[in-house]
Residue frames as qw, qx, qy, qz and C-alpha x, y, z in Angstrom:
[[0.113, 0.411, 0.609, -0.669, 13.68, -14.97, 31.42],
 [0.120, 0.514, 0.690, 0.494, 10.45, -14.50, 29.42],
 [0.007, -0.358, -0.307, 0.882, 9.27, -10.95, 29.59],
 [0.069, -0.379, -0.676, -0.628, 6.33, -11.31, 27.04],
 [0.165, 0.334, 0.467, -0.802, 3.56, -8.92, 27.83],
 [0.082, 0.473, 0.749, 0.456, 0.10, -8.82, 26.26],
 [0.189, 0.023, 0.129, -0.973, -2.34, -6.02, 26.00],
 [0.077, 0.414, 0.905, -0.065, -5.99, -6.59, 26.50],
 [0.221, 0.100, -0.071, -0.967, -8.80, -4.53, 24.85],
 [0.366, 0.459, 0.805, -0.087, -12.45, -4.92, 24.21],
 [0.053, 0.166, 0.495, 0.851, -13.84, -3.59, 20.95],
 [0.243, 0.302, 0.512, -0.767, -16.66, -1.50, 22.23],
 [0.489, 0.309, -0.239, -0.780, -18.38, -1.36, 18.89],
 [0.527, 0.076, -0.809, -0.249, -18.43, -5.28, 18.65],
 [0.058, -0.031, -0.869, 0.491, -19.36, -5.88, 22.37],
 [0.442, -0.462, -0.518, -0.569, -22.99, -6.66, 23.00],
 [0.297, -0.437, 0.470, -0.707, -22.49, -6.73, 26.79],
 [0.798, -0.181, -0.511, -0.262, -23.59, -10.39, 27.19],
 [0.509, -0.682, 0.376, -0.367, -21.43, -10.52, 30.32],
 [0.977, 0.032, -0.209, 0.034, -19.98, -13.92, 29.54],
 [0.567, 0.452, -0.411, 0.552, -16.39, -12.70, 30.13],
 [0.213, -0.547, 0.386, -0.712, -17.26, -10.95, 33.38],
 [0.844, -0.326, 0.093, -0.415, -19.26, -13.89, 34.77],
 [0.963, 0.100, -0.187, 0.167, -16.63, -16.49, 33.91],
 [0.671, 0.101, -0.224, 0.700, -13.56, -14.37, 34.65],
 [0.201, -0.929, -0.282, -0.132, -14.68, -11.71, 37.10],
 [0.574, -0.653, 0.105, 0.482, -11.08, -10.95, 38.11],
 [0.446, 0.000, 0.498, 0.744, -10.23, -10.06, 34.50],
 [0.041, -0.343, -0.517, -0.783, -13.40, -8.31, 33.11],
 [0.099, 0.444, 0.610, -0.649, -16.26, -6.13, 34.33],
 [0.185, 0.647, 0.610, 0.419, -19.26, -4.45, 32.77],
 [0.106, -0.405, -0.138, 0.898, -19.55, -0.66, 32.52],
 [0.441, 0.451, 0.025, -0.775, -22.76, 0.86, 31.03],
 [0.883, 0.292, 0.253, -0.266, -23.66, -2.55, 29.52],
 [0.738, 0.576, -0.348, 0.054, -20.27, -3.25, 27.89],
 [0.919, -0.242, -0.084, 0.299, -17.34, -5.31, 28.83],
 [0.170, 0.895, -0.346, 0.224, -14.01, -3.81, 29.93],
 [0.761, 0.159, -0.498, 0.384, -10.77, -5.31, 30.93],
 [0.510, -0.854, -0.099, 0.023, -9.88, -4.65, 34.56],
 [0.517, -0.588, 0.378, 0.494, -6.21, -4.70, 33.58],
 [0.562, 0.767, -0.086, -0.297, -5.04, -3.48, 30.28],
 [0.415, 0.621, -0.664, 0.042, -1.90, -5.47, 30.32],
 [0.877, -0.337, 0.292, -0.178, -0.86, -8.97, 31.46],
 [0.161, -0.427, 0.860, 0.226, 1.75, -11.68, 31.08],
 [0.445, 0.042, -0.774, -0.449, 0.76, -14.62, 28.96],
 [0.351, -0.017, 0.684, -0.639, -2.28, -16.01, 30.59],
 [0.012, -0.243, -0.946, -0.214, -4.72, -19.01, 29.69],
 [0.114, 0.614, 0.646, -0.440, -7.70, -17.18, 31.31],
 [0.151, 0.605, -0.137, -0.769, -7.33, -14.25, 28.90],
 [0.159, 0.164, -0.804, -0.548, -7.25, -16.65, 25.88],
 [0.000, 0.384, 0.923, -0.025, -10.29, -18.58, 27.21],
 [0.157, 0.657, 0.367, -0.639, -12.20, -15.27, 27.69],
 [0.165, 0.484, -0.411, -0.754, -11.37, -14.21, 24.16],
 [0.105, 0.008, -0.935, -0.339, -12.44, -17.55, 22.81],
 [0.010, 0.476, 0.845, -0.245, -15.74, -17.53, 24.80],
 [0.161, 0.446, 0.088, -0.876, -16.73, -14.04, 23.72],
 [0.567, 0.454, 0.687, 0.005, -19.66, -14.64, 21.34],
 [0.383, 0.910, 0.085, -0.134, -18.90, -11.44, 19.40],
 [0.812, 0.157, 0.012, 0.562, -15.08, -11.94, 19.32],
 [0.026, -0.953, -0.072, -0.293, -14.76, -8.45, 20.94],
 [0.623, -0.723, 0.242, 0.176, -11.88, -9.30, 23.23],
 [0.671, 0.675, -0.229, 0.204, -8.51, -8.54, 21.68],
 [0.730, -0.579, 0.244, 0.269, -5.27, -9.92, 23.08],
 [0.634, 0.738, -0.156, 0.170, -2.10, -8.64, 21.54],
 [0.792, -0.102, -0.140, 0.585, 1.61, -8.93, 21.97],
 [0.199, -0.913, -0.139, 0.329, 2.69, -5.67, 23.50],
 [0.426, -0.491, 0.451, 0.611, 6.11, -5.57, 21.84],
 [0.251, 0.028, 0.735, 0.629, 4.94, -6.44, 18.27],
 [0.440, 0.242, 0.092, -0.860, 1.24, -5.52, 18.26],
 [0.379, 0.065, -0.838, -0.387, 0.48, -8.89, 16.64],
 [0.765, -0.272, -0.029, -0.583, -2.80, -10.45, 17.68],
 [0.129, -0.213, 0.945, -0.212, -2.56, -13.37, 19.99],
 [0.102, 0.484, 0.868, 0.031, -6.41, -13.77, 19.75],
 [0.900, 0.321, 0.284, -0.082, -8.12, -13.45, 17.53],
 [0.642, -0.230, 0.457, 0.571, -5.22, -14.63, 15.47],
 [0.242, 0.668, -0.266, -0.651, -4.08, -12.49, 12.53],
 [0.880, 0.380, 0.273, -0.088, -4.76, -14.06, 9.15]]
């Protein structure tokens, strides 16, 4: 049984509030005071989260493995 969990954050200093994530994935992201925020701070592995992180023009969406803290996206160098 795979119990992998991811944490989802938005780097508020990098977010420009373009709303791409909220418009494409409204069940995952919202806008508050002109900045994106995840509606759920934790998730199982999910292609939508990866898509949102890749679509963010500022790379402000951070998806990490909860157990290890290693970035899923953007990938650690």
